[in-house]
C-alpha positions as CSV (number, residue, x, y, z in Angstrom):
1,M,2.7,12.7,-13.9
2,A,-0.2,15.0,-13.3
3,R,-2.7,12.3,-14.4
4,I,-1.5,9.9,-11.7
5,V,-4.0,9.4,-8.9
6,G,-2.8,8.0,-5.5
7,D,0.4,9.8,-4.4
8,V,2.3,8.3,-1.5
9,D,3.9,11.1,0.5
10,G,4.4,13.1,-2.6
11,I,5.9,10.2,-4.6
12,P,3.7,9.2,-7.5
13,L,2.3,5.7,-7.2
14,L,3.5,5.0,-10.7
15,V,7.1,5.4,-9.6
16,L,6.5,3.0,-6.7
17,V,5.0,0.4,-9.0
18,V,7.9,0.7,-11.4
19,V,10.5,0.3,-8.6
20,T,8.6,-2.6,-7.2
21,A,8.4,-4.2,-10.6
22,L,12.2,-3.9,-11.0
23,A,12.5,-5.4,-7.5
24,F,10.5,-8.4,-8.7
25,D,12.7,-8.6,-11.8
26,F,15.8,-8.7,-9.5
27,T,14.3,-11.6,-7.5
28,N,13.5,-13.3,-10.7
29,G,17.1,-13.1,-11.7
30,F,18.6,-14.6,-8.6
31,H,15.8,-17.1,-8.2
32,D,16.2,-18.5,-11.7
33,T,20.1,-18.4,-12.1
34,A,19.9,-22.1,-11.3
35,N,17.9,-22.9,-14.5
36,A,20.9,-22.1,-16.6
37,M,23.9,-22.7,-14.4
38,A,23.1,-25.3,-11.8
39,T,24.3,-28.3,-13.9
40,S,27.5,-26.5,-15.1
41,I,28.4,-25.6,-11.5
42,A,27.6,-29.1,-10.3
43,T,29.9,-30.8,-12.9
44,K,32.6,-28.1,-12.3
45,A,32.4,-27.0,-16.0
46,L,32.4,-23.5,-14.6
47,R,33.5,-22.0,-11.3
48,P,30.4,-20.7,-9.4
49,K,31.2,-17.0,-9.6
50,V,32.2,-17.2,-13.3
51,A,29.0,-19.1,-14.1
52,V,26.7,-16.4,-12.5
53,L,28.6,-13.6,-14.2
54,L,28.3,-15.3,-17.6
55,S,24.6,-15.9,-17.0
56,A,24.0,-12.3,-16.0
57,V,25.6,-10.9,-19.1
58,L,23.6,-13.3,-21.4
59,N,20.4,-12.6,-19.6
60,V,20.8,-8.9,-20.3
61,V,21.5,-9.6,-24.0
62,G,18.5,-12.0,-24.3
63,A,16.2,-9.3,-22.8
64,F,16.7,-7.3,-26.0
65,L,15.9,-10.1,-28.5
66,S,12.2,-10.6,-28.1
67,L,9.1,-8.7,-26.8
68,A,6.4,-11.4,-27.6
69,V,6.1,-12.5,-24.0
70,A,5.9,-8.9,-22.7
71,A,2.9,-8.4,-25.0
72,T,1.2,-11.6,-23.6
73,I,1.6,-10.4,-20.0
74,A,0.4,-6.9,-20.7
75,K,-2.6,-7.9,-22.9
76,G,-3.4,-11.6,-22.8
77,I,-4.0,-12.5,-19.1
78,V,-6.2,-9.8,-17.5
79,E,-8.5,-7.2,-19.0
80,Q,-6.7,-3.9,-19.2
81,D,-9.8,-2.0,-18.1
82,A,-9.6,-3.9,-14.8
83,V,-6.0,-2.9,-14.1
84,T,-5.2,0.0,-11.8
85,M,-2.0,1.1,-10.2
86,S,-2.9,-0.5,-6.9
87,V,-3.8,-3.8,-8.7
88,V,-0.4,-3.9,-10.3
89,F,1.4,-3.1,-7.1
90,A,-0.6,-5.8,-5.2
91,G,0.2,-8.4,-7.9
92,L,3.9,-7.6,-7.7
93,C,3.8,-8.0,-3.9
94,G,2.4,-11.5,-4.4
95,G,5.1,-12.4,-6.9
96,I,8.0,-11.1,-4.8
97,I,6.9,-12.7,-1.5
98,W,6.3,-16.1,-3.1
99,N,9.7,-15.9,-4.9
100,L,11.4,-15.2,-1.6
101,V,9.6,-17.9,0.3
102,T,10.5,-20.6,-2.3
103,W,14.1,-19.2,-2.5
104,Y,14.4,-19.6,1.3
105,F,13.5,-23.2,1.1
106,G,15.7,-23.8,-2.0
107,L,12.7,-24.7,-4.1
108,P,13.0,-24.0,-7.9
109,S,9.5,-22.7,-8.3
110,S,8.2,-20.5,-11.2
111,S,8.8,-16.8,-11.0
112,S,6.5,-16.5,-14.1
113,H,3.6,-18.2,-12.3
114,A,4.3,-16.2,-9.2
115,I,3.8,-12.8,-10.9
116,I,0.9,-14.0,-13.0
117,G,-0.8,-15.5,-9.9
118,G,-0.2,-12.3,-7.9
119,L,-1.7,-10.2,-10.7
120,V,-4.7,-12.5,-11.2
121,G,-5.4,-12.5,-7.5
122,S,-5.4,-8.7,-7.2
123,V,-7.6,-8.4,-10.3
124,L,-10.1,-10.8,-8.9
125,V,-10.5,-8.6,-5.8
126,A,-10.6,-5.4,-7.8
127,A,-12.9,-6.4,-10.7
128,G,-14.2,-9.9,-10.1
129,A,-13.9,-12.9,-12.4
130,D,-14.7,-10.8,-15.4
131,G,-11.4,-9.1,-15.1
132,V,-9.4,-12.2,-15.9
133,I,-9.0,-13.6,-19.4
134,W,-9.5,-17.2,-18.5
135,S,-8.9,-18.6,-22.0
136,G,-5.6,-16.7,-22.1
137,L,-4.6,-17.9,-18.7
138,A,-5.4,-21.5,-19.6
139,S,-3.8,-21.6,-23.1
140,K,-0.8,-19.4,-22.5
141,V,0.1,-20.4,-18.9
142,I,-1.6,-23.5,-17.4
143,I,-1.4,-25.8,-20.5
144,P,2.3,-24.9,-21.3
145,A,3.1,-25.5,-17.6
146,V,2.0,-29.1,-17.9
147,I,3.5,-29.7,-21.3
148,A,6.8,-27.9,-21.1
149,P,8.5,-30.0,-18.3
150,V,7.3,-33.2,-19.8
151,A,8.6,-32.2,-23.3
152,A,11.9,-31.0,-21.9
153,G,12.3,-34.2,-19.8
154,F,11.7,-36.4,-22.8
155,I,14.1,-34.5,-25.0
156,A,16.8,-34.6,-22.3
157,L,16.2,-38.3,-21.7
158,T,16.6,-39.0,-25.4
159,G,19.6,-36.7,-25.7
160,T,21.3,-38.3,-22.7
161,W,20.8,-41.8,-23.9
162,L,22.1,-40.9,-27.4
163,V,25.2,-39.1,-26.0
164,Y,26.2,-42.1,-23.8
165,R,25.4,-44.5,-26.6
166,I,27.5,-42.6,-29.2
167,T,30.4,-42.0,-26.9
168,R,30.5,-45.5,-25.2
169,S,33.9,-46.3,-26.7
170,V,35.4,-43.1,-25.4
171,G,37.1,-43.2,-21.9
172,S,35.0,-41.7,-19.2
173,G,37.7,-39.2,-18.3
174,A,38.2,-37.9,-21.8
175,R,34.4,-37.8,-22.4
176,E,33.8,-35.7,-19.3
177,S,36.6,-33.3,-20.1
178,E,35.2,-32.7,-23.6
179,F,31.6,-32.4,-22.5
180,R,32.5,-29.8,-19.9
181,W,33.5,-27.5,-22.7
182,G,30.2,-28.2,-24.4
183,Q,28.4,-27.4,-21.2
184,I,29.7,-23.9,-21.3
185,G,28.1,-23.3,-24.6
186,S,24.8,-25.0,-23.7
187,A,24.5,-23.2,-20.4
188,S,25.2,-19.9,-22.2
189,L,22.3,-20.7,-24.6
190,V,20.0,-21.3,-21.6
191,S,20.9,-18.0,-20.1
192,L,20.3,-16.2,-23.4
193,A,16.9,-18.0,-23.7
194,H,16.0,-17.1,-20.1
195,G,16.5,-13.4,-20.9
196,T,14.2,-13.7,-23.9
197,N,11.4,-15.1,-21.7
198,D,11.7,-14.0,-18.1
199,A,12.8,-10.4,-18.5
200,Q,9.8,-9.8,-20.7
201,K,7.4,-10.5,-17.9
202,T,8.4,-7.5,-15.9
203,M,8.4,-5.4,-19.1
204,G,4.8,-6.5,-19.5
205,I,3.9,-5.6,-15.9
206,I,5.5,-2.1,-16.2
207,L,3.7,-1.6,-19.6
208,L,0.4,-2.4,-17.8
209,A,1.2,0.2,-15.1
210,L,2.1,2.8,-17.7
211,I,-1.2,2.2,-19.5
212,A,-3.2,2.2,-16.3
213,G,-1.6,5.5,-15.3
214,G,-2.5,7.1,-18.5
215,E,1.1,7.5,-19.6
216,L,0.7,5.3,-22.7
217,P,-2.2,4.4,-24.9
218,A,-3.7,0.9,-24.7
219,D,-2.0,-0.3,-27.9
220,A,1.5,0.9,-27.0
221,G,4.6,-1.1,-27.2
222,V,7.3,-1.5,-24.6
223,P,9.4,1.7,-24.2
224,V,13.1,1.4,-24.7
225,W,13.9,2.6,-21.1
226,V,11.7,-0.2,-19.8
227,I,13.6,-2.8,-21.7
228,I,17.0,-1.4,-20.5
229,A,15.8,-1.2,-16.9
230,C,14.4,-4.7,-16.8
231,A,17.5,-6.1,-18.5
232,G,19.7,-4.5,-15.9
233,A,17.6,-5.6,-13.0
234,I,17.4,-9.3,-14.0
235,G,21.1,-9.2,-14.9
236,L,22.1,-7.9,-11.4
237,G,19.9,-10.4,-9.7
238,T,21.4,-13.2,-11.8
239,Y,24.9,-12.2,-10.9
240,L,24.2,-12.3,-7.2
241,G,23.3,-15.9,-7.6
242,G,20.4,-17.8,-6.0
243,W,22.7,-20.3,-4.4
244,R,20.1,-22.1,-2.4
245,V,18.1,-23.0,-5.6
246,I,21.3,-23.7,-7.5
247,R,22.2,-26.2,-4.9
248,T,18.9,-28.0,-5.1
249,L,18.9,-28.3,-8.9
250,G,22.6,-29.1,-9.2
251,K,23.0,-31.5,-6.3
252,G,19.6,-32.4,-5.0
253,L,17.8,-34.1,-7.9
254,V,20.4,-36.3,-9.5
255,D,24.2,-36.8,-9.5
256,I,25.0,-35.1,-12.8
257,E,27.9,-35.9,-15.2
258,P,29.0,-33.4,-17.9
259,P,27.2,-35.4,-20.8
260,Q,24.0,-35.2,-18.8
261,G,24.5,-31.5,-18.1
262,L,25.0,-30.8,-21.8
263,A,21.8,-32.8,-22.8
264,A,19.7,-31.1,-20.0
265,E,20.8,-27.6,-20.9
266,T,20.4,-28.0,-24.6
267,S,16.9,-29.4,-24.1
268,S,16.0,-26.5,-21.8
269,A,17.3,-23.9,-24.2
270,A,15.3,-25.4,-27.1
271,V,12.0,-25.5,-25.3
272,I,12.4,-21.9,-23.8
273,L,13.4,-20.4,-27.2
274,V,10.4,-22.0,-28.9
275,S,8.0,-20.7,-26.2
276,S,9.5,-17.2,-26.4
277,H,9.0,-17.2,-30.2
278,F,5.3,-17.9,-29.7
279,G,4.9,-15.5,-26.8
280,Y,4.2,-18.1,-24.0
281,P,5.3,-16.8,-20.6
282,L,6.8,-20.2,-19.8
283,S,8.3,-21.3,-16.5
284,T,11.9,-21.7,-17.2
285,T,12.2,-23.4,-13.8
286,H,9.7,-26.1,-14.8
287,V,11.7,-26.7,-18.1
288,A,15.1,-26.8,-16.4
289,S,13.8,-29.2,-13.7
290,G,12.2,-31.4,-16.2
291,S,15.3,-31.6,-18.2
292,I,17.5,-32.5,-15.3
293,M,15.1,-35.3,-14.2
294,G,15.0,-36.5,-17.8
295,S,18.8,-36.6,-18.0
296,G,18.9,-38.7,-14.8
297,V,16.4,-41.2,-16.2
298,G,18.3,-41.3,-19.6
299,R,21.5,-42.2,-17.8
300,R,19.6,-44.5,-15.4
301,T,20.9,-42.4,-12.5
302,P,18.8,-42.6,-9.3
303,V,16.5,-39.5,-9.1
304,R,15.8,-38.2,-5.5
305,W,12.1,-38.4,-5.8
306,G,11.6,-36.9,-2.4
307,V,13.2,-33.6,-3.5
308,A,11.3,-33.8,-6.9
309,R,8.0,-34.3,-5.0
310,R,8.5,-31.1,-3.0
311,M,9.3,-29.3,-6.2
312,V,6.2,-30.4,-7.9
313,V,4.0,-29.4,-4.9
314,A,5.6,-26.0,-5.1
315,W,4.8,-25.8,-8.8
316,L,1.2,-26.7,-8.2
317,I,0.6,-24.2,-5.5
318,T,2.5,-21.2,-6.9
319,L,-0.3,-19.7,-8.9
320,P,-2.9,-19.9,-6.1
321,A,-0.4,-19.0,-3.3
322,A,0.9,-15.9,-5.1
323,G,-2.7,-15.1,-6.0
324,L,-3.8,-15.2,-2.4
325,V,-1.0,-12.8,-1.4
326,G,-1.9,-10.5,-4.3
327,A,-5.5,-10.6,-3.4
328,G,-4.7,-9.8,0.2
329,A,-2.6,-6.9,-0.8
330,E,-5.3,-5.4,-3.0
331,G,-7.9,-6.1,-0.3
332,I,-5.8,-4.1,2.3
333,Q,-5.5,-1.2,-0.2
334,R,-9.2,-1.1,-0.8
335,L,-10.1,-1.5,2.9
336,L,-7.8,1.4,3.9
337,D,-8.5,3.3,0.7
338,G,-5.7,5.3,-0.9
339,A,-2.2,6.1,0.2
340,A,-2.6,4.6,3.7
341,G,-3.4,1.2,2.3
342,T,-0.5,1.3,-0.2
343,L,1.9,2.3,2.6
344,V,0.7,-0.6,4.8
345,V,1.2,-3.1,2.0
346,L,4.6,-1.7,1.3
347,A,5.6,-2.0,4.9
348,I,4.4,-5.7,5.0
349,L,6.4,-6.4,1.8
350,V,9.6,-4.8,3.2
351,A,9.2,-6.6,6.6
352,A,8.5,-10.0,5.0
353,S,11.5,-9.6,2.6
354,A,13.9,-8.6,5.4
355,G,12.6,-11.4,7.6
356,L,13.2,-14.1,5.0
357,W,16.7,-12.7,4.2
358,L,17.7,-12.6,7.9
359,A,16.4,-16.2,8.4
360,S,18.4,-17.4,5.5
361,R,21.6,-16.2,7.1
362,R,21.3,-18.9,9.7
363,S,21.9,-21.6,7.1
364,A,23.7,-19.7,4.4
365,V,24.4,-21.2,1.0
366,D,26.9,-19.4,-1.2
367,H,29.5,-20.0,-3.9
368,T,31.8,-21.6,-1.3
369,N,29.5,-24.5,-0.3
370,V,27.0,-24.8,-3.2
371,N,28.7,-27.9,-4.5
372,D,29.0,-29.7,-1.2
373,D,27.8,-33.3,-1.3
374,W,24.0,-33.8,-0.9
375,T,24.3,-36.3,1.9
376,A,20.7,-36.3,2.9
377,P,18.5,-36.7,-0.2
378,D,15.2,-35.8,1.4
379,R,16.4,-33.1,3.8
380,P,14.8,-29.7,3.1
381,A,17.1,-27.5,1.0
382,S,17.1,-24.7,3.6
383,V,19.1,-27.0,5.9
384,P,22.7,-27.5,4.8
385,A,23.3,-31.0,3.8
């Protein structure tokens, strides 16, 4: 640790960055539980607490299956020479705060875009436009963000239509009973796929910090302890369950039947696994949301477009909004120079996180009311329906 510059009251800045990165991973877990389990909870294929426990375990397993996305985050979005410890810390602040804001409003936005946006914003302040690999940002983040939900929605639409077409001679009661069992498998596959993609993003951020701190060479891979820590953090966050977002995806977009849920989850898993294989830090939220909307269209179920419209707005502003927070955090650190700036940013992060959590208690959503009827289609998700 002797090479680390920028101690905060005797605690190396690198330790603070790693802890903050794991905190982001934790928020990623509870923010994105809905992607895998919202439909299974909505159709009662799984009890809410059982669903989040199963998802947590499979997220941990998935984190060990691939490192391609971690490499993209660490080496494909920003220039490593532009990355310092304060830059990584500021970027993490942007990702965490945006995750908590969208969680509070029950909006299934992208944790992936939040952390990438925060990092890009902090790099822009620290090193200017030359510090960002714009071609990598476009090809590996922005273009997949446009294609993925459309592709997932089309696959889910087709799958839902085929499922109902093939099983039209089967009674609806028997059909729903059998498909609930199928949903358990498909939801499990989404959780596994989520671990292969989302846990890798925090691994890439910590790898960036270790390289910036001189602890690892520029061409290093992800250390085993980083993989274990990130898998545990995202698993714990998943188990606690982001009930506000689960409610929006499971009850707010469409009224889901088990065959729809199976088609949506299978479509999501397929798209996420393909993106993980090619190293794209895909938004699993975009994919899951697109799949659910596609399943609604495939069954000709009314889609609550007011809810969908708010979600799309959140998708569009996630990168720039998290980038602004990351830029502001890095700007404060540069203005106050050194440990004082880092402490101020840390205080702001803790205060904002605590404030959002306390505010959420006024309209709590948990496993006891997550499946209540969505009686007001266009009411903000932070207000109980």
